[in-house]
N, C-alpha and C positions, 0 to 999 in steps of 0.2 A: 403419413409419408414422414420422410425423414431425410437425413444427409448422412452418407457414408465416405470413409476414406480409408486408404491402406498404403503402406510403404514397406518395401523389401530391399534390402541391400546388404552385402558383407563389407565391401570395399568403402562405401560412401555411407556410412551409418549416421543416424541422428538419435537425439535424445528425446525422451517422452515429452519434455516442455516444448521442444520444437515442434513435434507432431501436434500436439494440442493447440499450438498457435495457428498451424494449418487449418485444423479442424474447425477452429472458431471463425473461420471465413464463412462458414455455412450456419451461423447461429440462427438465421432466419428459417432455416429448414427445420430445425429442432430446438425450440426454445425450452421444452418441458425437461430435458434430462441430457447428459452428456457422458459417455463413458469411453475409455480407451483400453485395449487389450495389447499386451506385448508378450512375446514369446521368442527367445533367441534374436533373430534379425527382423522378425516380422511385427509390424504395428497394424493394428485395425481399429478405426474410431467410428463413433456413431453419435449424431445429434438427434434427438427424439421429439417428434410431434405426436402426442399421446391422443390415439383416436379409438383404440380398443384394449381392454384391460388396462386401466389407468394407473394400476399399482406398480410399485417400484421393481417388483420381482419380475415384470415383462421388459425392464431396461435393457439395453444393449451396450457393448457386446455381451452375448448370451452364450454359455457353454453347455454342451450336451450332458445329460445324466451320466453317460460313461466317462465323461472328462477328455474324450479325444478331439471333439470338434468345437469350434467356436466360430459364431456367425456375426457379422453385420449386415443389416437388411434395410431397404428402403421400399416401401410400397404397401400393398393390401392383397392377401389371399382370400377369395371369397368362398371357396370351398374347402377350408381348413378343417371346419368341424366334421363334414363328411369324410374326410380324409383320415382324420384322426379316429373316428369310428371304424372305418374300414380297415385300417391297419392296426386297430386296437392300442393305440398309443396310451401311454401313462403319463399324464401331463400334470405339471404343478400350477400352471397359469391358464388363462383364458386367452392367451395371445396367439396369433397365427404364427409369429416367430419360432416359438417353441415346437409348433407343429412341423414347421419346415425342417428345423434343426433334427428333430428326433426321426423324422421321416427320411431324411438323407442318411442317417446311419443304418437304415434298412434297404432303401432302394438305389442309393448312390446315385450315378450319373443320370437315371431315369427321373429324377426329381422334376425338372422343370417341365416336362411333359405332362406331368400330374396336375399342375397347378392352374387354377383358373383365376387370373388377376393381373395386377401391375407390380412389377418387381424388378429390382437390381440388387444382387446380394452377393457376398463372398464368404465361403467357409472355409477356415483353416483347419487342416489335418495335422494334428501333432505328431502322430507315428510317422507319416509320409513326407512332412515338412513341406506341404503343398497347399495351393490355394484352389478352390473350386468356385468359379464365377459365372452368374448367369443373369441374363436380362430377358425380360418378357417378350412375348410374340411380336407385338407392334412397336415395341420401343417407347411405351408411354412413360416409363421412368428412365431417367438419364443416368449415362455412365461413361465416364472418359477414362482413358489409360495411357500410360508412358512406359516404354520399355527400352532401355539402352544400357550397356556397358555396365551389367550387374545391378542395375536399378530398375525396379518395377514399381509403379505407383498408380493409384486410381482414386477417383472421387466423382461425387454426384455433379459437381460444378466445375468449370474451367477455373473460377476464381479461387478455388482450394488447391487443385493440383499444381497449379503455376506458382503457388507459394513455396513449394518444396524447394530448398536451395539449390539442389543439383538440377532439378527440372527448370528452374529459372534461368540458370546459366546456360542451358541448351535451346532455349526458345528461339525460334526462327519463323518468320511469317512465311506461311504457305500461299505461295503466289497461284497454284493451281486451284486453291480453294477460293482465291478472290476471283478468279475468272468464272468459277461457277455460281459464286454469290452475284456477280453482276447480271447474270443470265436468269437466275431463279429468286433473287432475293433473300435467299438463306443459304448457309453452308451444307451441303448434302454429305451424308455418311459415305465412307468412312472418315472423312476430312474433318478437321477442325482447322480453326485459322492459324494453328500452329503445325509446323511441319512434322514434329515427332509426338504429338498428341492426337490420339483417334478416338473416335466415338466406338465404343463396344457394340457390335452388331446385334441388333434385335433377333430373337428367335434362335439364339446361340448360346452355348456355355463354352467355357475354356477352363483348361487346367494349367496352372503355373507351377513350374518346378525346375529348380536349377537354371533360373534366369531364361527359361523358355515357355512360351505361352502357345498352347496348342488348342485350336477352336474346333467345335463341331456343332452341326445344325441339330436341333431337337424338332424345329418347326420351320416350314418354309411355305410362304404364301402361295408359290406356284404349285407346290405339291398338293394342295387341298382341292385344286380346280379338277372337277370330275369330267369323265367323257360326256356325260348327259346333263340336262338341266331340268329344273322343276318348272312346269309351264301350266299347272292346275291353279287357277286363281283362288279358289275356294280353300284348296289344301294349303296353298302358300300363305294365304292371309292367316288362317288359323295358326300354322307353324310359326310364323313372325310374331303374332300376338302372345303364343306361349313362351317363345324364347325371350322376347324383349321384356315381358312381365317378370319372368323369372331372373333375368339380368339386372333389372332394376331393383327387385326386391333383394337379392343378394347384396347389392351395393348400398342398400339403405341400412344394413346392420352396422351399427357402430354405438359407442357408449357416450357420444357427445351430440350436442344440437347439430342439425345439418339444414340444407335447403339446396335449392336449384337455381342454376344460371338460366334465366328466362329472357331470350332475345326478342321474342315475338315472332320467330319464325317456325318451321314445321318441326325440326328436329328437337331443339330444347322444348318446344311446346309438348311434343308427344311424351318425351321422358317426364316432364312435369305433370302432366295428366296422369299418367300411369302411377307416378310416385303419390300423387295427392289421392288417387284411388285406392292405393295400398294402405296409406297412413290412416291411423284412427284419429289423428288430430290434424288441424290445418298446417300446411308446410310453409316454410320461408321461401320467397322468390325474389330474385334480385336482377335488376334491368338498368342498362345504361341507355340515356337517350342523347340527342342533339338538337341544338336550336335550329338547325338547317334541316327543313322538313323533308328533303329528299333523301336524308340518311338516317331519319328518325323513325324507329319501330316500337318506341316506347309507348305510345297509345295502343297498339295492338298487343303489346305484352300485357298492359294494365287491364285490357278487355279480357284477355285470356285468364288472367289471375283472378279477376272478378267472376269470371264463369266457374272457375275451380275452387273458389273461396279460399285463397291462400293469403297469407301475411305478406303482402306485397311492399317491396321498397324500390325506389326509382331515384336516379341521379342523372341530372342534365349535364353533360360535358360541355365545357366552354374552351375557348381558345386560351385562356390563361392557365387551365388544367394542363392543357397539352405542353403548353410552354415549361410549365414547372416540371413536367415529367421527361422532357427531352434529355436532360442529363443521365436520368435513371435508366434508359434503355440501355446504354453501355454498361453500366455498373449492374444491371440485372441480367443481360444476356451474355456479357463477357466476350462477345465477338461481333462482327458485323451481322446486323439482323434488320432487314428493311420492312417486315410486316408492321405497317403503322398501326394496325388493330391491336397491337401490344398495349398501346396507350389506353384505350377504354377498357381492355382486359385487365390492366393493372388496377384501374380505377374500381371496376365492378368487384375485384377481388378484395380490395381495401374495404369496400362498403360491406360485403358479405362477412368478412373476417371480424367485424365489430359485434356480430350477433352469433355466428356459428364457427365450427372448425372444419367442417367438410360439406361440399356441395357436389351435385350431380350436373354433367353438362352433356350437350347434344352432338359433341364432336364425333365425327365418322359417319354421319347420315348421309352427307351429300356425296362422299367417296363411294360408299357401298350401294347406294341406291340411285345414283346418277343425277345429282342436282345441280351441277355446274354447267355453265355455257359451254365450257371447253370440250364436253362430251358432244355436243352439236357439232362443233367445229371438227372433231376427229372424223366424224362421218362425212362431213362435207368435203374435206381435203383429201380423204381417201378415194372420193368420186373422180375416176379418170377425167371427167369433162373439166373439174376445177384444177386437178393437179398438172394436166397438160397444157391449160392455159394460165397457169398461175402467174407468169412473169408479165404478160400484157394486162391481165386483171389488176396486178399490183400497181403497175406503172399508171393505169388510168384512174384507179381509186386515189392515188397520191395527189391528183390534181383537185380532188374535191373537198369537202369541208372536213372538220375535225374528225368527226365519227370516222368518215370515209378513209381519211389518211391513217387513222389507227388500225382499220380493218386491212388496209394495203399491207401493212407489216405481217399480217397473218399469212398472206399469200407470198411473202418474200422470204423463201427458204430454198436452199440448195438442193436437198434431196430428202427423201422420207427417212433416213436412217436415224435422225435425232428429232423426228416430227412431235413426239410427245412432249418433250420439254420446250420446244419451239411453241407450240400451242399454249403451254402453260405460261411461259414467259410473256407472250404478247396479250394473253387474257388478263395478266396481272400487270401490264404496262411496263414491263422491265425490257432489259436490251436483247435484241436478237444476236446470235452468234456473229453475223456481218457487222452489226453495229459495234460490238465490242472490239472487233479487229480495227475499226476506224478510230475509235475514241481513245484506245489504249496505247500507250508506248511499246516499242519492239519488245521490251523485256516481258511483258505480259502476253504479247500476241504468241510467243513461242510456247508458252505454258499449255497444259493440256487442257481440251474442252470437255465439259460434261458429257458423258455417254451414257444411254440407257439401252440396256438389254433385258427384255422382259422374261426371256428364257422359258417359254410355254412349252409344254410337252403333252398334256393330257387331252385338249381339244383346241381346236382354232378358234380364236376369240375375234370378235367384230372390233373395229376401231374404238368404238365407245368403251368397250370393256378393257382395251389395252390402255387407253388413256385414264380410266378408273384405276387400273393397276398401278401405273406410274404414280397416281396420287397416293395410292395406299402404301407404297413402298418408299416414297421421297416426301412429297408434300405433306402428308400427315404426320409421320415421325419426326421430320426434321424442321418444320415449320410450325404447323399448328399445334402440335403436343408440347414442343419446346415452349411456344408462346404461353400456353396455359400452365405448364409447369412453372417456369421461371415466374410469371406474373403472379401466381397464386401463392407460391412458395415465399415470395418477397414478403407476404403478410401472413405467412404461417397457416395457410389454408390448403386442406387437401381437396383436389377435384378428381372425381371418379367419372369414368366414361362408359355408360352401359352399352352403347353401340358397338364397342370394341372388344366385348365378350367373343372369344375365339370361336364360340358355337354360331353367333350371329354372323360373323364374317365368313365362316364356312358355308351357311345357309345364303347369304347375298351374293357370293361369288359363284354359286351353282343355281342361281335364280334366273329364269329364262329373260333375256333382255326385254321382251315385250311386256314384262311386269314391272320393269324399271323405267321405261319411257314407252308410253303407249298413245298413240295418235298424237305425238308431240308433247304430251304431258309428262313431265320429268317427275320422279319419286312417285309413280302411280300407286304401287302397292303400300308405300309408307303413308301416303295421303288416305288411302282406303282405311287404313287402321286409325289414323288421326281423325277421321270423321265419326268415329265411334265415341270420340270424347268431346269433339267441339262441332258446332254447326259448320257446315262446309263454307258458308259465305264469310266466315272470319279469316279465310285464306284467299278470297278472290281479290288478289293484288299482286303485282310483280315482286320477285325476289330482290331483296336489297343487299343481303350480305351484312357482316359485321365490319363496316368500315367508317372512316372519319372523312370529313370534307377537307382533305390534305391539299388538294389543288387551291382552294379558296385561301386556306391558311397560309400557303407558301407564297401566295400573291400579296398577303397583308401581313398579319401578325408574325408569321414565322419567315418572312423574307429575309430577316437578319442571318438565317442559317446559310443562304445563299451566298450573301455577302461576305461571310465570315469563313466559310470552309471551302467555297469555290473560287476565290480570287486567285490571281496569278501566283502570288507567293505561296499559299497553301498548296495549290495545285503541284507546283514545282518541288516542294519539299517532299511529297510522298512518292514521287517518281512512278506513278501509275497511268496518268491520264495526259492526253494531248491538250493542253490549254485551249488552243483555238477551236477544238471540236466541242469542249465544255462550254466555252463562251457562246458558240453558235447555238448549243442546246438551251441555254439560258435565255439567249435572244428569242428565240423561237417561242419558248413559253411565255415570256412577258409579252410578246406580240400576238398572243391569243392561242397558241397551240397547247391548250390546257393538259391535253391527254399526256404530256410529256412529264407531268408531275412526279410519278413514281420513279422515273429514271433519275431525275434530279435527287429525289429523297435517297434513292439507292446510293448514289454517290456521296451525298451529304453524310450519310451514316458510315460509310467506309473511310470517308476522310476524317470524321470525328475519331474514329477508332485509331486509324494510323498515325494521326498526329499525337494521340494519347500515348501509345505504345513505343513510338519512335523516341519520345523522351525517355520513357521508362526502360527501354531495352537496348538503346543505341550503343 
């Protein structure tokens, strides 16, 4: 993986030195090589993390053999060798970059649909004076863009694109994005925290020419949902094993040492087991643990690693580790981001990067095979009994203990129009839409609320399936994949995600719901495959997830964050929140309503960001 950037303008030109200064804000994404291409008013830049074909001939920007096209590319294409053979490409390197470039000269706009991998790239056409830009189907690789008044710019991270002089002068806070952030804990596409910088949409390509950017879909998750589903368990299990084994095998192909992130759960455990089974030598595995046992899955990961005979590495996260990484959250993610599991993800990436340059992860398994508690709530709240009685149920539960108070919020929604995001926000302990209206000042109340439209056409989905689709379209690309990409690239580590092979996504979305949740057992088919590699009693335990003891830490070692960023002066400076409501939230938390911790963390991160950028861009 790498970092890419580009800039085009006639009126507001820059020089090569200025462009390089911007590019070097992403040195962490590519410490192995740096390159810049210029032609007329076009600049393309690349920072390389060498994973495949480590020679200098595979460096970027790379120009095609015909001399017409030049590419900057971030990602990995796993079927590049078969594509090179299929199209009889004459290549000078072993890199997937050259395959993409030469293939584009043959197939043109059809290129992205042929690729199996994770990618964001831009190809300059010297004859047409245009750019062809594409991003992978699920948005695994990041790409931001800016277009305004003869200026077009793009980069892999906000920390680079915001350093272009023209872009920096136009930066404005996007208050619609803030409202969505408070609800979800992340900023959903197409937004970024800045009004005029957007996330390039996943599954699309665009052509830039004459200061116009025209988008087209080459893949849409809604369109791969078929009218019928696979319900034969034997056939489904065999197919899943075949697909996942091939996906892992393709993603193990590299020219550098690699390993896996092993959390101790089902998804990473299955990926690790398949990789260990394929590999001729013991693989490296990496785990983060916690002193607090209710959060600690490290002993389970260690047991699994021993069973698979891996070279296992473990690190126990402390409160001091978290404190030391708090400032890095803003500098790593570049915009408000409230997923506190970013902290252990950064630490496990740092640990792995000392030994290897690439790891496999289990991301995507929960969303595809229904592993979250939110899917049970989706079914429950779709039941007319609960939906019709939601108001009295909510009011009654609000009088109970902490768990009941938290659950009361799940029943406290206006209508089913935005039920998927409501369920998600309450399962993550963030703010409901009604809470946002109360705690925010009028300037934010008037902003747009997040809206989700699943746009299903081919078959009617169950509530669990719609909730899963929401996660696949928003939570996965805009939270989980962002978390892993920024945390790993901070330490120049590439992470590959076998579950997000588009063939597995297609399979999972057309798998009968009874093979995902059967007799109350979630991820049923995935577990059946898992038990071919481990004794089933390894997993006779509740799902913990990859989270930190944030509630405890905010009450103790991290309480200074509440004092520093949620005091009256700090709240009044940012003009987002009603201080009285914030003070009430703090008081409830300190008086024992511990489930409010993520709401406080959400506000803290936003306040930290706004107080920082207010000084910079005031």
